[in-house]
C-alpha positions in Angstrom: 104.0 -39.2 94.2 103.4 -36.5 91.6 104.6 -37.2 88.1 104.4 -33.5 87.0 107.5 -32.1 85.3 108.3 -28.4 85.6 109.7 -26.1 83.0 110.6 -22.4 82.7 110.2 -20.3 79.5 111.7 -16.9 79.1 112.3 -14.5 76.2 115.8 -14.1 74.9 115.9 -10.3 75.8 114.8 -11.1 79.3 117.3 -13.9 79.6 120.1 -11.6 78.5 119.0 -9.0 81.0 119.0 -11.6 83.7 122.5 -12.9 83.0 123.9 -9.4 82.7 122.6 -8.6 86.2 123.7 -11.9 87.7 127.3 -11.6 86.5 127.8 -7.9 86.3 129.3 -7.0 89.6 132.8 -5.6 89.2 134.1 -7.5 92.3 132.5 -10.8 91.3 129.9 -10.6 94.1 126.8 -12.7 94.1 123.8 -11.0 92.5 120.1 -11.8 92.5 116.7 -11.1 90.9 113.1 -12.1 91.1 111.0 -13.1 88.1 107.2 -13.0 87.9 105.7 -15.7 85.8 102.4 -16.9 84.4 101.7 -20.7 84.2 100.6 -23.2 81.6 99.1 -26.3 83.1 99.2 -29.3 80.8 98.8 -33.0 81.5 101.9 -34.0 83.4 103.6 -30.6 82.9 103.6 -27.2 84.3 105.4 -24.4 82.5 106.4 -21.1 84.2 106.2 -18.4 81.6 108.3 -15.4 82.6 106.5 -12.1 82.4 109.0 -9.8 84.1 112.6 -9.8 85.4 113.2 -7.7 88.5 116.9 -7.5 89.4 117.7 -6.7 93.0 119.0 -3.0 92.9 122.3 -2.3 94.6 120.5 0.1 97.0 118.1 -2.7 98.1 121.0 -5.0 99.2 121.7 -5.2 102.9 125.0 -7.1 102.4 126.6 -9.4 99.8 129.9 -11.0 98.8 131.0 -13.7 96.4 129.2 -16.2 98.7 126.0 -14.5 99.7 123.4 -11.8 99.1 120.8 -10.4 101.5 118.1 -8.2 100.0 116.0 -5.7 102.0 112.7 -7.2 103.2 110.9 -4.1 101.9 112.0 -4.8 98.4 110.9 -8.4 98.6 107.6 -7.3 100.0 107.0 -5.0 97.0 107.8 -7.9 94.6 105.3 -10.2 96.4 102.7 -7.5 96.3 103.0 -7.3 92.5 102.9 -11.1 92.2 99.8 -11.3 94.4 97.9 -8.8 92.3 97.8 -11.2 89.3 98.5 -14.5 91.2 101.8 -14.7 89.4 104.4 -17.3 90.4 107.6 -15.9 92.0 110.9 -17.3 90.8 113.8 -16.3 93.0 117.1 -16.2 91.1 120.7 -15.8 92.3 124.2 -16.5 91.0 127.3 -18.4 92.2 129.9 -16.3 90.4 132.7 -18.6 91.5 131.1 -21.5 89.7 132.6 -22.4 86.3 131.4 -26.0 85.9 128.2 -27.6 87.3 126.3 -25.8 89.9 124.3 -26.8 93.0 122.4 -25.2 95.8 124.5 -24.6 98.9 123.5 -25.1 102.5 123.2 -21.4 102.8 120.8 -21.5 99.9 118.7 -24.2 101.5 118.5 -22.2 104.8 117.5 -19.0 103.0 114.8 -20.7 100.9 113.3 -22.5 103.8 112.7 -19.1 105.4 111.7 -17.2 102.2 109.3 -19.6 100.3 106.8 -20.2 103.1 106.4 -16.4 103.2 106.0 -16.3 99.4 103.4 -19.1 99.7 101.6 -17.1 102.3 101.5 -13.9 100.3 100.8 -15.6 96.9 98.9 -18.8 98.0 97.7 -21.8 96.1 100.3 -21.7 93.3 103.8 -23.1 92.6 106.9 -20.9 93.0 110.5 -21.7 92.1 114.2 -21.0 92.6 116.9 -20.8 90.0 120.7 -20.8 90.6 123.2 -19.8 87.8 126.9 -20.4 87.5 128.8 -19.1 84.5 128.1 -22.3 82.4 125.3 -24.1 84.2 122.2 -23.7 86.3 120.0 -25.6 88.8 116.4 -25.1 89.6 113.7 -26.4 91.9 110.0 -25.8 92.4 108.3 -25.1 95.7 104.8 -26.6 95.8 101.8 -24.6 97.0 102.2 -25.9 100.6 105.6 -24.2 100.7 107.3 -27.2 102.2 108.3 -29.6 99.4 110.5 -29.1 96.3 110.9 -30.9 93.0 113.5 -30.2 90.3 113.1 -28.0 87.2 113.4 -30.2 84.1 114.4 -27.6 81.5 114.8 -23.9 80.8 113.6 -22.6 77.3 115.0 -19.4 75.9 112.6 -18.1 73.2 114.6 -16.0 70.6 115.6 -16.1 67.0 117.0 -19.6 67.9 114.9 -21.4 70.5 117.1 -23.2 73.0 116.2 -25.8 75.7 118.8 -26.0 78.4 118.8 -28.9 80.9 120.0 -28.2 84.4 123.1 -29.6 86.0 122.9 -33.3 86.4 120.1 -33.8 83.8 120.8 -35.3 80.4 118.2 -35.2 77.7 116.7 -38.5 76.5 118.0 -39.2 73.0 115.2 -40.2 70.7 115.9 -42.9 68.1 116.4 -41.7 64.5 114.7 -43.7 61.7 117.1 -44.5 58.9 114.7 -42.9 56.4 115.8 -39.5 57.6 119.5 -40.1 56.8 119.7 -37.3 54.2 118.1 -34.9 56.6 120.4 -35.9 59.5 123.4 -35.3 57.2 122.2 -31.7 56.7 120.9 -30.8 60.2 122.9 -33.3 62.3 121.5 -35.8 64.9 120.8 -33.0 67.4 118.9 -30.9 64.8 116.8 -33.8 63.7 115.9 -34.8 67.3 114.9 -31.2 68.0 112.4 -31.5 65.2 111.2 -34.8 66.5 110.5 -33.2 69.9 108.4 -30.3 68.5 104.7 -29.8 68.7 103.6 -27.4 66.0 100.2 -25.8 65.6 99.1 -24.9 62.0 96.1 -22.6 61.9 94.5 -22.8 58.5 95.2 -25.7 56.2 94.4 -24.3 52.7 96.8 -23.2 50.0 99.6 -22.3 52.5 98.8 -24.5 55.4 98.5 -27.8 53.5 102.1 -27.3 52.2 103.2 -26.6 55.8 101.5 -29.8 57.2 103.0 -32.0 54.5 106.5 -30.5 55.0 106.4 -30.9 58.8 105.2 -34.5 58.6 107.9 -35.4 56.1 110.6 -33.9 58.3 109.4 -36.1 61.2 108.1 -33.4 63.5 106.7 -35.0 66.7 103.2 -33.6 66.8 101.0 -31.4 64.5 98.0 -29.6 65.8 95.9 -28.5 62.8 93.0 -26.0 63.3 90.6 -25.9 60.4 86.8 -25.7 60.4 86.3 -25.8 56.6 85.5 -28.4 54.0 87.1 -29.3 50.7 85.3 -27.7 47.8 85.8 -27.4 44.1 87.1 -23.8 44.5 89.9 -24.8 46.9 90.7 -28.3 45.9 93.3 -27.4 43.1 95.6 -25.7 45.6 94.9 -28.0 48.6 97.9 -30.4 48.8 96.7 -34.0 49.1 93.1 -33.4 48.1 91.2 -35.2 45.3 88.2 -34.3 43.2 86.3 -36.9 45.2 87.1 -35.1 48.4 85.6 -32.0 46.8 82.4 -33.8 45.6 81.9 -35.3 49.0 82.8 -32.1 50.8 85.1 -33.9 53.3 86.7 -31.9 56.1 90.1 -30.5 55.2 91.4 -32.1 58.3 90.8 -35.5 56.9 93.0 -34.6 54.0 95.7 -33.3 56.4 95.6 -36.5 58.4 96.1 -38.5 55.2 99.1 -36.3 54.3 100.7 -37.0 57.7 100.0 -40.8 57.6 101.4 -41.0 54.1 104.6 -39.4 55.3 105.2 -41.5 58.4 103.3 -43.4 61.2 105.1 -41.7 64.1 104.0 -38.0 63.9 101.0 -37.5 66.1 98.2 -35.6 64.4 95.5 -33.6 66.3 92.8 -32.1 64.2 90.6 -29.3 65.7 87.5 -28.7 63.5 86.7 -25.4 65.0 87.5 -21.7 64.3 90.6 -20.5 66.1 88.4 -18.3 68.4 86.6 -21.4 69.8 87.7 -22.4 73.3 88.6 -25.9 72.1 91.1 -24.5 69.5 92.5 -21.9 71.9 93.1 -24.6 74.5 94.8 -26.9 72.0 97.2 -24.4 70.5 98.6 -23.3 73.8 100.3 -26.8 74.0 102.4 -26.0 70.8 106.1 -25.1 70.7 105.6 -23.1 67.5 102.6 -21.5 65.7 102.1 -21.2 61.9 99.6 -18.5 60.8 98.1 -19.7 57.5 94.8 -17.9 57.9 93.2 -15.5 55.4 91.8 -12.8 57.8 93.1 -10.2 60.2 90.9 -11.4 63.1 92.7 -14.8 63.2 96.1 -13.2 62.7 95.7 -10.8 65.6 94.4 -13.7 67.8 97.5 -15.8 67.0 99.7 -12.7 67.6 98.1 -12.4 71.1 98.5 -16.1 71.8 102.2 -15.9 70.9 102.9 -13.2 73.5 100.5 -14.6 76.2 102.3 -18.0 76.1 105.8 -17.1 74.7 105.3 -19.2 71.6 107.1 -18.2 68.4 104.7 -17.4 65.5 105.4 -17.6 61.8 103.0 -15.5 59.8 102.7 -15.5 56.0 100.7 -13.8 53.3 100.2 -13.8 49.6 98.7 -11.2 47.2 98.1 -11.6 43.5 96.6 -8.8 41.6 95.5 -9.5 37.9 94.8 -6.6 35.6 91.7 -6.3 33.4 93.4 -8.3 30.6 94.0 -11.3 32.9 97.7 -10.6 33.3 99.4 -10.4 36.7 100.3 -6.9 37.5 101.4 -7.6 41.1 102.3 -10.8 42.9 104.0 -10.7 46.3 104.3 -12.6 49.5 105.8 -12.2 52.9 107.0 -14.4 55.8 107.4 -12.8 59.3 108.9 -14.5 62.3 107.1 -13.1 65.4 109.0 -13.8 68.5 107.8 -12.7 72.0 110.0 -10.1 73.4 110.5 -8.4 70.0 108.0 -6.4 67.9 104.6 -8.0 67.2 102.3 -7.8 64.2 100.6 -4.8 65.7 104.0 -3.1 66.3 104.8 -3.7 62.6 101.5 -2.4 61.3 100.6 -5.7 59.7 97.5 -5.8 61.9 95.7 -2.6 62.7 92.6 -1.7 64.6 91.2 0.0 61.5 91.7 -3.2 59.4 90.0 -5.3 62.1 87.0 -3.0 62.3 86.6 -2.8 58.5 86.8 -6.6 58.3 84.1 -7.0 60.9 81.9 -4.5 59.1 82.2 -6.3 55.8 81.7 -9.7 57.4 83.5 -11.4 54.6 86.9 -12.9 53.9 89.5 -10.5 52.5 92.0 -12.7 50.7 95.5 -13.0 52.0 96.5 -9.4 52.0 94.1 -7.6 49.7 90.7 -6.1 50.5 88.5 -7.6 47.7 84.9 -8.2 47.0 85.7 -11.4 45.1 87.7 -14.5 45.9 91.5 -13.9 46.1 93.6 -15.0 43.1 95.9 -17.8 43.9 98.4 -20.2 42.3 99.6 -23.3 44.1 103.3 -22.7 43.2 103.1 -19.2 44.7 101.5 -20.7 47.8 104.3 -23.3 47.9 107.1 -20.8 47.7 105.8 -18.7 50.6 105.0 -21.8 52.7 108.4 -23.5 52.2 110.2 -20.3 53.1 108.1 -20.2 56.3 109.1 -23.8 57.0 112.7 -23.0 56.5 112.4 -20.2 59.1 111.0 -22.7 61.5 113.8 -25.1 60.9 116.3 -22.3 61.5 114.7 -21.4 64.8 114.6 -25.1 66.0 118.0 -26.2 64.8 120.1 -23.1 64.7 121.5 -24.1 61.3 121.8 -20.5 60.3 124.2 -18.0 61.9 122.1 -16.7 64.8 120.4 -13.4 64.2 119.9 -11.0 67.0 116.4 -10.1 65.9 113.5 -11.6 64.0 113.1 -10.8 60.3 110.5 -9.8 57.8 111.0 -11.3 54.4 109.3 -10.0 51.3 109.1 -11.8 47.9 108.3 -10.3 44.5 107.1 -13.0 42.0 107.3 -10.7 39.0 111.0 -9.8 39.4 112.0 -13.0 41.2 113.6 -10.8 43.9 113.4 -10.9 47.7 114.5 -8.7 50.5 114.9 -9.2 54.2 114.4 -6.6 56.9 114.8 -6.6 60.7 111.6 -6.4 62.7 111.4 -2.8 63.9 108.4 -1.3 65.6 106.7 1.5 63.5 103.4 1.8 65.3 102.5 2.5 68.9 101.5 -0.8 70.5 100.9 -1.7 74.2 99.0 -5.0 73.7 102.0 -7.3 73.4 103.5 -6.0 76.6 100.1 -6.2 78.3 99.7 -9.9 77.4 103.4 -11.0 77.7 103.7 -14.1 79.9 100.4 -14.1 81.6 99.5 -17.6 80.1 96.6 -19.3 81.8 96.3 -16.7 84.6 94.5 -14.3 82.3 92.6 -16.2 79.5 92.6 -14.3 76.2 88.8 -14.0 76.5 89.4 -11.6 79.4 91.2 -9.1 77.1 88.7 -7.0 75.1 89.4 -6.9 71.3 89.6 -3.5 69.6 
């Protein structure tokens, strides 16, 4: 018997579109849609990553009522043709508009699926497909295995938005993790549910220097379940003063930064799992590891890594928190400019390319110079840094993560771009709005393991 658990992941805008369609009929009739999804295969888990929602148009419906819906075979055939082109999984969705409590598949649903899903398996063979059923306040889901004859239940539906929500289906209750008494003060602030949500998270931190080491320490001390740290570099005299947890001895021995990060985690608790990847992000081992994360932190100092993380976020529907710091001293050694930013990048909303944070021109220039830039500036010398400035940016980034996980802040409708001015002590927050033409995030969205990132040429 297979022990694989099945999950569905969808962006908040797509989820809103889906619900508006399923419960939008003026007469309360049943409505339907198909979703095309990529897949993430992990040990013991398969995650359907929704790429596209295709509501059944009214002119493609043969007949429907509050109890049934029959779509034209020609419409379904066009959906399956699109799925077959990229070997996408097909998720058939419909509503029970009369349901206000729990919801379950009807005998008519069983009959219809037994006719439909073998045809789907024939047209898009060798992969899993699924069915979701929504009532007004609940849903049910099941997965059809590649042979088209057996089903297993969906374990959870994740809505990826400014607040990330995991919804169990009807009849499933989440296992409550035990809470260590040492987190009493945190539980008083975030509540038991908020703390358990942190415990359940896997977070990837790419870059563990001035910003990343603060991030790792904070995540560990909050009791996050698993930290994946990607960092190929060593501790040296030039980076040791701003590397949280490092010692002069680490610098003299040139120990890997990951050893310091693991010490930080173990000093915080003995429960958080730590996975260190001593590779550049572009290495296949690092790319394979970070796709298992629920959240990504970009603590890197170059545009190439930033754009790669941006692409990964949209490919796998993983929220990304990017941050940057720029300090400009004048010729007298005084600071003339010191600023930082934190951006929440959420699939389904504008990406770093849309915002102009990453541009093709900057990437080309970076490659030509074949050197590190510093966090935001284009310099021919090492970037100026102060550990307290790193810390402020990093802990604001961690707070954004906590808000997305726990929902402690009034839910925003869009991600934000926060800017900090260290000279004035001021900050401002803006909504993420696209200002540059970008098609890459839409091209990548939800393809997951079906189209590895290596298959998409970089600019």
